[in-house]
N, C-alpha and C positions, 0 to 999 in steps of 0.2 A: 712928044709921045710917040711911041714905038709901033701901038696899037690904036686901033679906032677905039678909045676908049676914054668915057666923063673925064674931065679933068679932078674930078669928084671924086674917083675909083676909090682913093685911098679909103676915103671914111666909108664907102659903100661897104669895101670889104670888110673893115673892122666892124661895121654895126652888122654886118651879117653873120662874121662870128661871135660876137656878142650876142645875138637872137640865138643862133643854134645852140650856143654855151646854157645859157638861161631855160632852152627846152629840154635840156637832156639832164640840166640838174636842178630844177625846180625855183624856188625863190633867190637860190643863191647859190653861185658859184663855189663848192663846198667839196672838200675832201669828207674823209668818215671819221678823220681821231677829233675833228672840234677845234684846232690850235687858232689862237687867235693874235697871237704876238707876232710886233710890228720888229724889219729889221731893215737894214738901210740898203741902201741901193748899191753900194760898192759888192758888199756880201752877195744880193742876190745877180750881180755882172757877173761876179768871180766865180759864180755855180754856176751859171748857164752856160761861159764859154769853156769850161770845164766837163770833164766827164765824168758827172757823177755816178757810183757806184754802189749798190745795195749794198751795208752791211750787216753781219746776222749775229745778234746776241748769244756768245760765250753760253754754252750749256756744259759748261765744267765744272759746275757748283751741284752737288748732292747732297740730297737730304741726310743729316746727323740720322743714325742706327741707334746710337747706344745707347738712347733712353728708351727704358721698356715698361711695362706695368708693372707693379710689385706684387707677384700674386697672393702679398701674405693678406693684403688689405680685399676685405669681402665687403657685401653689399648687405648694408641693414636687413634683416627680413621683412621688418616694416616696410620698405619701399620694394614697389615693384614697376615692371618695365609697362609704360600703357601701349598696347599691341595697336590701337585705334587710333593713336597720335597722326598727324597729318605730314604725309610726307612732301607734298606738293612744296616746288622753289617757289618762293617769291622774293618781289623785286624789292629791296631795302627800302628803296626811296620812293616807289608809289605804293607799297602792300599788294600789287597785283600779280598774277601770274607773268614768270620770266617768259622769255619770246624761246619755243622749241623751236629748234635747227630741224629743217629734213636731215636726214643721212642718205638718201638716195645716192648712185653712181652716178657719174659726171654722166658715164652713156646714156642713162635716163633721159637727156636735156638736149635740146636742140639753142646753140648762139648762134645768135642772131642779130649780136651789138658790142661790141665793146670801147673804150673810152679811158684809155692810162694817160697818155700824154694828151694837151691839149689841144685838138682842133688837128690831131694825126690824120684822121681817119676823111675828116671834113677837108681839110686843104689840102691836105697831103696826096688823096687820091681823087684824078679824076677832076683836076680844081675849077677849069673853063666849064665844063659839062653843070658840074652840079650847082656855079655859082650862076647859073643862066645864061652863059654866054653863046654858047652852041647848043637853042632849045631843042627838045624832040632827042636828042643826044639820048644813046644806050649809056643808061650809068651803073647797070647791073653790076659791073667791075666793084662796086661799095660793098653790094653782099655777098661778094667771095673776100673781101678784106674784113669787114665784120666777123666774117664762121673762121677767120683763119688767128695765127695765135701769135705772141712773141717768140716764141723759137723760131720761127718762119720768118717775123722779120729779123732777126738777128740773123738770118742766112741769107738775107740779103732779097727774098722773093719779091718786097715792094718797089726795093730801089729805084728802077727804072720808072713807077710810076710817079712815086714824090718826085725822082728830080725832072720829070716834063711837071709838073703843081710848080715846085719851087722855080724852071728855068719863066713859065707861063706869068708867074705872080711879077718878076722884074721885070720883063717883056712890055707888060702893062701898066708899070707902076713906078719905076726907076723914073722918068721925067717926070713926072709927077712930086716924086720926094726933093726930085734936084730943083723944081720950081719954088720948093719951098724951102730950099737953102741946108736939105738935109743931104747925106753923101751916103746912097747907097751900097750894099754890098755887094762885092761880086760872087757867083755863086759858090763858088771855091769859099768863102770866106763864111757865105751863109752855111755851107757842110759843117765847115768847124765850128760854127756856132750853135747852129741849132741841132744837127745830124742825133748829139751824143743823146741828147732829149726826147727828139721824134723816133727814133728807131732805137732799140724795139720801143713798141707804143707801152709804157709801162708809167709809173710814178716812179720814179727814180730817188734813194732818199740815202744822204751819208749822215751819221747822228753827231759826226764828232763835226759836223758846217752848219753854220745856223739853218735855222728852218723858215725857208721863204723860195717860193718857187724862183725856180725848177728843182731846189730841192727839197721834196715834198709839197707839201700845199698848206699855206693856212686860210682859212675863210674868207680873209678880206685881200689876200692876193689878186691884184688884177692880173688875170694869167692869159687874157686873151690877149692884150695892148703887149705883153712881154712878150710872150710869144712872136706877136708882130714884130717887133722893134729886131728880136732876132733873127728872124728869116730876111726882114729888109733892110736894116742897117748894118753899117760899119760900124761897129760897138768901138767905142774908146771913151776915153776923159770927156770929150766934147758932144760923144750923142751915148748917153750911158742906156743901161739895159731900161731904163726907167722911163727912158726919153717920152715915148707913147701916151704912159701911163700919168704920165703929170698932165700930157696934154687936156684931158685925158679924153680917147678917143669913144671907147663904151663909159656909158655909168660908175662913177667913182664909187658909189654905194650901194646899197638894200635901201626900196623905198621903205623897208621895216626894221630896224633894227636885230642885230645879233642876240638870242638868248645869253643870259651871264652863267646860267649852266647846262648841260646836256640835257634835250640833242642838240644846242645852239641854237638851231634854225629856228627862226618864226615859223608857227604854223601857218600853213599854204590859203591863200585867198582861194573864197569858194569861187566854181564855176560860173 
């Protein structure tokens, strides 16, 4: 043990991450797209160790404009337009009114939180203080992180803080990993494995690759265990990205199954 940390520190950290994810996301660790496809560990590992980049759909297709209304056709004089017709948009699945998105300018809002990459802010910024190792410490820097944006991440604004947190985790947990027969990653290996996913703090998605965290995120992906493996372990054939998820350190499934149709998530529990 390189620091005075209990031997079950790995489990403690994992459970902390799981609890923080559930608090942020409700009953399920999920993204908004509602995907629930399963992919193999090899695909996920290849995606994590690479550096997925966002692809955008081609916008070159244009609407055909050659079709025009035949002006020789006329309405039957017996047909009239109903000026009183209800023009309210309705949701075809429920019959209810569609949600009206606000169009207020961005400047009217105050950003108080963000959550793209799993636990990038929770584990990457002031990790010792946030996990309670230095009780009473000032962790207001997390508020500054949550108010910043991915452009500032990419410019290196938070690399020092993230590096300090990664160093803390390895210093506290590497000997525990070794005691379990696992091979910890070096700091350089952690940067190569997890850096492209955590910085900037966004969800990356390449549509040409299989959809599985960290390439996008399906509802059933054990994202916390996957992230922990990328940060802590030397990934390879004997230590795949799914290693901690296969144990698992965090709950392997919801207490309530996902729904088969949108919005896929089960209703929240009553308080």
